[in-house]
C-alpha positions as CSV (number, residue, x, y, z in Angstrom):
1,M,22.5,2.3,-13.1
2,S,19.5,2.4,-10.7
3,A,17.0,5.2,-10.4
4,F,13.4,6.1,-9.4
5,K,11.3,6.7,-12.6
6,P,7.7,7.4,-13.3
7,L,5.9,4.2,-14.5
8,G,4.0,6.1,-17.3
9,G,1.1,4.6,-19.1
10,R,-2.7,5.3,-19.2
11,I,-4.2,6.5,-15.9
12,L,-7.8,5.8,-16.9
13,T,-7.6,1.9,-16.9
14,P,-10.6,-0.4,-16.0
15,A,-9.2,-0.8,-12.6
16,F,-8.8,2.9,-12.0
17,L,-12.4,3.4,-13.3
18,F,-13.6,0.8,-11.0
19,F,-12.1,2.6,-7.9
20,F,-13.3,5.9,-9.1
21,T,-16.8,4.5,-9.4
22,V,-16.8,3.3,-5.8
23,F,-15.4,6.7,-4.7
24,I,-18.2,8.6,-6.5
25,I,-20.8,6.4,-4.8
26,S,-19.3,7.1,-1.4
27,L,-19.2,10.7,-2.1
28,Y,-22.9,10.9,-1.8
29,F,-22.7,9.5,1.8
30,M,-19.8,11.7,2.6
31,V,-21.8,14.9,1.7
32,E,-24.9,13.5,3.6
33,R,-22.7,13.0,6.8
34,F,-21.7,16.6,6.7
35,T,-25.0,18.1,5.7
36,D,-27.5,15.9,7.9
37,G,-25.2,14.9,10.8
38,M,-23.5,11.8,12.1
39,G,-26.9,10.1,12.9
40,A,-28.1,10.2,9.3
41,V,-25.3,7.8,8.2
42,A,-23.6,6.0,11.3
43,N,-24.8,3.4,13.7
44,I,-22.5,4.7,16.4
45,N,-24.0,5.5,19.9
46,S,-23.0,6.3,23.4
47,G,-21.9,2.8,24.1
48,Y,-19.9,2.6,20.8
49,P,-18.7,6.1,20.2
50,W,-16.1,4.7,17.7
51,G,-17.3,2.9,14.6
52,I,-15.3,1.6,11.7
53,W,-14.4,5.1,10.5
54,V,-12.1,5.4,13.6
55,V,-11.2,1.8,14.2
56,Y,-10.4,1.2,10.6
57,D,-9.4,4.5,9.1
58,V,-7.4,5.7,12.0
59,I,-6.3,3.0,14.3
60,I,-5.8,0.3,11.5
61,G,-5.2,2.6,8.6
62,T,-2.3,4.3,10.4
63,G,-0.8,0.9,11.2
64,L,-1.1,-0.2,7.5
65,A,0.6,3.1,6.7
66,C,3.8,2.5,8.8
67,G,5.9,1.2,6.0
68,G,7.9,4.5,5.8
69,Y,8.3,4.3,9.6
70,A,9.6,0.7,9.5
71,L,11.9,1.2,6.6
72,A,13.3,4.5,8.3
73,F,14.5,2.3,11.2
74,T,16.0,-0.2,8.8
75,V,17.8,2.3,6.5
76,Y,18.7,5.2,8.8
77,V,19.0,3.7,12.3
78,F,20.5,0.2,11.4
79,N,22.3,1.8,8.4
80,K,21.0,-0.8,5.8
81,G,21.2,1.5,2.7
82,K,20.6,-1.3,0.3
83,Y,16.9,-1.2,1.2
84,H,16.8,2.6,0.1
85,P,15.1,1.6,-3.3
86,L,12.1,0.5,-1.2
87,V,11.8,3.9,0.7
88,R,10.1,6.1,-1.7
89,P,7.0,3.9,-2.5
90,A,6.8,3.1,1.2
91,L,6.7,6.9,2.0
92,L,4.0,7.4,-0.6
93,A,1.8,4.7,0.8
94,S,2.4,6.2,4.4
95,L,1.5,9.6,3.2
96,A,-1.7,8.5,1.5
97,G,-2.6,6.3,4.5
98,Y,-2.0,9.0,7.1
99,A,-3.7,11.7,5.2
100,L,-6.8,9.7,4.6
101,G,-6.6,8.6,8.3
102,G,-6.7,12.2,9.3
103,F,-9.6,12.7,6.9
104,G,-11.4,9.8,8.5
105,A,-11.0,11.4,12.0
106,I,-12.7,14.5,10.9
107,F,-15.6,12.3,9.6
108,D,-16.1,10.9,13.1
109,M,-15.8,14.3,14.9
110,G,-19.3,15.2,16.2
111,R,-18.5,18.9,15.9
112,W,-16.2,18.6,12.9
113,W,-16.2,22.3,12.3
114,Q,-14.2,22.8,15.5
115,F,-11.4,20.8,14.3
116,Y,-9.1,23.9,14.0
117,N,-8.9,24.0,17.8
118,I,-6.1,21.4,17.6
119,L,-4.0,24.3,16.1
120,L,-4.7,26.5,19.1
121,P,-2.5,25.6,22.1
122,W,-4.7,27.6,24.7
123,N,-7.6,25.1,23.9
124,W,-5.5,21.9,24.3
125,N,-6.4,19.3,27.0
126,F,-3.0,18.1,28.3
127,N,-4.6,15.2,30.0
128,S,-5.9,13.8,26.9
129,V,-4.2,10.9,24.9
130,M,-6.2,11.9,21.8
131,L,-4.5,15.3,22.0
132,E,-1.1,13.5,21.5
133,V,-2.4,11.2,18.8
134,G,-4.0,14.2,17.0
135,L,-0.9,16.3,17.2
136,C,1.5,13.7,16.2
137,V,-0.6,12.4,13.3
138,S,-1.0,16.0,11.9
139,L,2.7,16.6,12.3
140,Y,3.7,13.3,10.8
141,I,1.7,14.1,7.8
142,I,3.6,17.3,7.2
143,V,6.8,15.3,7.8
144,L,5.8,12.7,5.3
145,I,5.0,15.5,2.8
146,I,8.6,16.9,3.2
147,E,10.2,13.4,3.1
148,F,8.4,12.6,-0.1
149,S,8.9,15.9,-1.8
150,P,12.1,14.9,-3.6
151,A,9.9,12.9,-5.9
152,F,8.1,16.0,-6.9
153,L,11.2,18.2,-7.0
154,E,13.0,15.8,-9.3
155,R,9.9,15.7,-11.6
156,I,10.0,19.5,-12.0
157,G,13.8,19.7,-12.2
158,A,14.1,21.8,-9.1
159,K,17.9,20.9,-8.5
160,G,18.5,23.9,-6.1
161,L,15.7,23.0,-3.7
162,L,16.8,19.4,-3.9
163,K,20.2,20.4,-2.6
164,V,18.8,22.6,0.1
165,L,16.3,19.8,1.1
166,D,19.3,17.2,1.2
167,K,21.0,19.3,3.9
168,V,18.0,19.4,6.3
169,L,16.2,16.2,5.5
170,F,18.0,14.3,8.4
171,F,16.0,16.4,10.8
172,F,12.7,15.4,9.3
173,I,13.8,11.7,9.1
174,A,14.5,11.8,12.8
175,L,11.0,13.2,13.4
176,G,9.6,10.6,11.1
177,L,10.9,8.0,13.6
178,L,9.8,9.8,16.7
179,L,6.1,10.9,15.9
180,P,4.9,7.4,14.8
181,T,6.4,5.9,17.9
182,M,4.7,8.4,20.1
183,H,1.3,8.2,18.5
184,Q,1.2,4.5,17.9
185,S,2.1,3.9,21.6
186,S,-0.7,6.2,22.5
187,L,-3.2,4.1,20.6
188,G,-2.2,1.4,22.9
189,S,-2.7,3.7,25.9
190,M,-6.3,4.2,24.9
191,L,-6.9,0.4,25.6
192,I,-5.6,1.0,29.1
193,I,-8.1,3.9,29.6
194,M,-10.9,1.7,28.1
195,G,-10.3,-0.7,31.1
196,Y,-12.8,-3.5,31.7
197,K,-14.5,-2.6,28.3
198,V,-11.6,-4.4,26.7
199,D,-11.8,-8.1,26.5
200,P,-9.6,-9.8,29.0
201,L,-7.7,-11.6,26.2
202,W,-6.7,-8.1,24.9
203,Q,-6.3,-6.2,28.2
204,V,-2.6,-6.4,28.9
205,V,-2.7,-3.0,30.7
206,H,0.7,-1.4,30.8
207,F,2.0,-3.5,28.0
208,Q,-0.5,-2.1,25.6
209,P,1.7,0.7,24.2
210,L,4.7,-1.8,23.6
211,L,2.3,-4.1,21.7
212,A,0.9,-1.3,19.7
213,V,4.3,-0.2,18.5
214,I,5.2,-3.9,17.7
215,T,2.2,-4.4,15.6
216,A,2.8,-1.1,13.8
217,M,6.3,-2.2,12.9
218,I,4.9,-5.7,11.8
219,M,2.2,-4.0,9.6
220,G,4.8,-1.6,8.4
221,Y,7.1,-4.3,7.0
222,S,4.2,-6.2,5.8
223,I,2.9,-3.4,3.6
224,V,6.3,-2.9,2.2
225,I,6.6,-6.5,1.2
226,Y,3.0,-6.6,-0.1
227,E,3.3,-3.4,-2.1
228,A,6.7,-4.3,-3.6
229,S,5.7,-7.8,-4.5
230,L,2.4,-6.7,-6.0
231,A,4.1,-3.8,-8.1
232,R,6.6,-6.3,-9.4
233,V,3.9,-8.6,-10.5
234,S,1.6,-5.8,-11.9
235,F,4.1,-3.4,-13.4
236,G,7.4,-5.3,-13.7
237,G,10.7,-3.6,-13.0
238,S,13.4,-4.5,-10.4
239,D,13.1,-7.8,-8.6
240,E,13.5,-6.9,-4.9
241,T,12.6,-10.4,-3.8
242,P,15.9,-11.0,-1.9
243,L,15.5,-7.7,0.0
244,L,11.8,-8.5,0.8
245,S,12.7,-11.9,2.1
246,V,15.1,-10.5,4.6
247,L,12.4,-7.8,5.7
248,G,10.1,-10.8,6.1
249,K,12.4,-12.4,8.5
250,V,12.6,-9.2,10.6
251,A,8.8,-9.1,10.6
252,V,8.7,-12.7,11.8
253,G,11.1,-11.9,14.6
254,L,8.8,-9.1,15.7
255,M,5.7,-11.4,15.5
256,A,7.6,-14.0,17.7
257,A,8.3,-11.2,20.2
258,F,4.7,-10.2,20.1
259,V,3.3,-13.6,20.6
260,V,5.7,-14.5,23.4
261,I,5.2,-11.2,25.2
262,R,1.4,-11.4,25.0
263,L,1.2,-15.1,26.1
264,V,3.6,-14.4,29.1
265,I,1.5,-11.6,30.1
266,L,-1.8,-13.5,29.9
267,G,-0.1,-16.3,31.8
268,S,1.0,-13.9,34.6
269,Q,-2.6,-12.6,34.7
270,G,-4.1,-16.1,35.0
271,K,-6.0,-15.7,31.6
272,L,-4.5,-18.5,29.5
273,G,-7.6,-20.7,30.2
274,L,-9.8,-18.0,28.4
275,I,-8.0,-18.9,25.1
276,F,-9.8,-22.3,25.2
277,A,-13.2,-21.1,26.5
278,G,-14.9,-21.7,23.2
279,D,-16.7,-18.4,23.0
280,M,-16.3,-15.8,20.3
281,S,-13.4,-14.1,22.1
282,S,-11.4,-17.3,22.2
283,I,-12.2,-18.1,18.5
284,L,-11.0,-14.7,17.4
285,F,-7.9,-15.0,19.6
286,I,-6.9,-18.3,18.0
287,I,-7.6,-17.1,14.5
288,E,-5.5,-14.1,15.2
289,M,-2.6,-16.3,16.6
290,A,-3.0,-18.6,13.4
291,L,-2.5,-15.5,11.2
292,F,0.7,-14.7,13.0
293,I,2.0,-18.2,12.7
294,L,1.2,-18.9,9.0
295,P,3.5,-16.2,7.5
296,A,6.4,-17.3,9.7
297,V,6.1,-20.8,8.4
298,I,6.2,-19.4,4.7
299,I,9.0,-16.9,5.3
300,M,11.3,-19.2,7.2
301,S,11.1,-21.8,4.4
302,P,14.0,-21.4,1.9
303,A,11.6,-23.2,-0.6
304,H,9.0,-20.3,-0.3
305,N,10.8,-17.1,0.7
306,Q,12.3,-16.4,-2.7
307,S,8.8,-16.6,-4.4
308,P,7.2,-13.1,-4.9
309,A,3.7,-15.0,-5.0
310,K,4.4,-16.7,-1.6
311,L,5.7,-13.5,-0.1
312,V,2.5,-11.8,-1.1
313,I,0.6,-14.6,0.8
314,A,2.8,-14.2,3.8
315,A,2.5,-10.3,3.7
316,T,-1.3,-10.6,3.4
317,A,-1.5,-12.9,6.5
318,M,0.7,-10.5,8.5
319,L,-1.5,-7.6,7.4
320,F,-4.6,-9.4,8.4
321,A,-3.0,-10.6,11.7
322,G,-2.1,-6.9,12.7
323,S,-5.4,-5.7,11.5
324,L,-7.5,-8.2,13.3
325,Y,-5.5,-7.7,16.5
326,R,-6.6,-4.1,16.5
327,F,-10.1,-4.8,15.4
328,N,-10.5,-7.4,18.1
329,A,-9.2,-5.1,20.8
330,F,-11.1,-1.9,19.8
331,L,-14.3,-3.1,18.3
332,F,-15.1,-6.9,17.8
333,T,-14.6,-7.9,21.5
334,Y,-15.2,-4.5,22.9
335,D,-18.0,-4.6,25.6
336,P,-19.4,-1.3,27.0
337,G,-22.1,-3.1,28.9
338,A,-25.7,-4.2,28.7
339,G,-27.9,-2.3,26.3
340,F,-25.4,-1.3,23.7
341,S,-24.7,-2.9,20.2
342,Y,-23.0,-1.8,17.0
343,F,-22.9,-3.0,13.6
344,P,-21.7,-0.6,10.8
345,S,-24.4,0.9,8.6
346,G,-24.2,0.6,4.8
347,P,-23.2,4.3,4.4
348,E,-20.4,3.8,7.1
349,I,-19.1,0.8,5.0
350,M,-19.5,2.7,1.7
351,V,-17.6,5.7,3.1
352,T,-14.7,3.4,4.3
353,L,-14.6,1.7,0.9
354,G,-14.6,5.1,-0.8
355,V,-11.6,6.3,1.3
356,I,-9.7,3.1,0.4
357,A,-10.6,3.6,-3.4
358,F,-9.4,7.2,-3.3
359,E,-6.2,6.1,-1.7
360,I,-5.5,3.5,-4.4
361,M,-6.4,6.1,-7.1
362,I,-3.9,8.7,-5.6
363,Y,-1.2,5.8,-5.4
364,L,-1.7,4.9,-9.1
365,I,-1.7,8.5,-10.3
366,I,1.4,9.2,-8.5
367,V,3.5,6.2,-9.5
368,K,2.6,6.9,-13.1
369,T,3.6,10.5,-13.0
370,L,6.3,10.9,-10.5
371,P,9.6,9.0,-10.0
372,V,8.5,6.8,-7.1
373,L,9.2,3.1,-8.2
374,H,12.8,1.8,-8.4
375,R,13.8,0.7,-11.8
376,S,17.1,-0.8,-12.6
377,E,18.8,-0.5,-16.0
378,Q,22.1,-0.8,-17.6
379,A,24.3,2.3,-17.8
């Protein structure tokens, strides 16, 4: 018999206390940001209006939180029910990632106390890409809460509510496929709007939305492989390596498509020579491509793709590849012109580490108290 079960055990482990300490330290700077203003803690300026709070917490963080999105395609669109044991932990990671991404966006709002205006249609700017991103992310967080709620309802024994939810869940699963597609593609559209400020090696104009969605899928599959492999090593339980190996091959297919599309576009734009210019952009581009190729070598090797440890290495490389692509496009090679520079301040870095620590703490608490991880046992 197979089932989702709480992991159990102590919550206040040394690892948990470490993350709690990081979060408490970051809390000081979080409070300072809201009491003394953005300038007291952040180095952003008119040339670099987005620092690591938006680029990491929102643009990269929501990509890392696409595990639920990627698995929804696998299980519900391609009807691969055997991957269902991986869905619930992926939804939890997605919910935590998106919720804290939304929290990070509020951090980066100059007039954060005006955030409620996104709920007032008569104040919307329909020409703003940010409006679509904001609305889709907000709605997707609600959808993820509903999709994950069976874990909580099972825990409290609300069988009646579970039956009702089962009858309407298909509608929210459909929304869970639509909303990330919309806002991830819109993140790519932002690069189109940024125009010449985006480095030529990352400016592929109208293909930006497509590449943004492909990287979201790659990062989604990668985080599922990483999380399941790490949970297996850390907590034991069911060995999902055969399933993860197949998901890895799907991710490799997406990476191949991403690399080919990008190189063909750069070739058609006459930019391939920039790859070998020897400047910082070309070095970052080559590192990025290497990170896409390394996991493909591991996953396509029969000698390595059945090893949880090797899968963790491959998934880590894929996560770095997708993250570096977004960091490069939005921040590392971003050039607003002469007179502007940006390097994150200590408080900015500390706040981001605090958000990550809080996310890990929430994950640990929930997997130990709610039926999230798949456990196999004999009937």
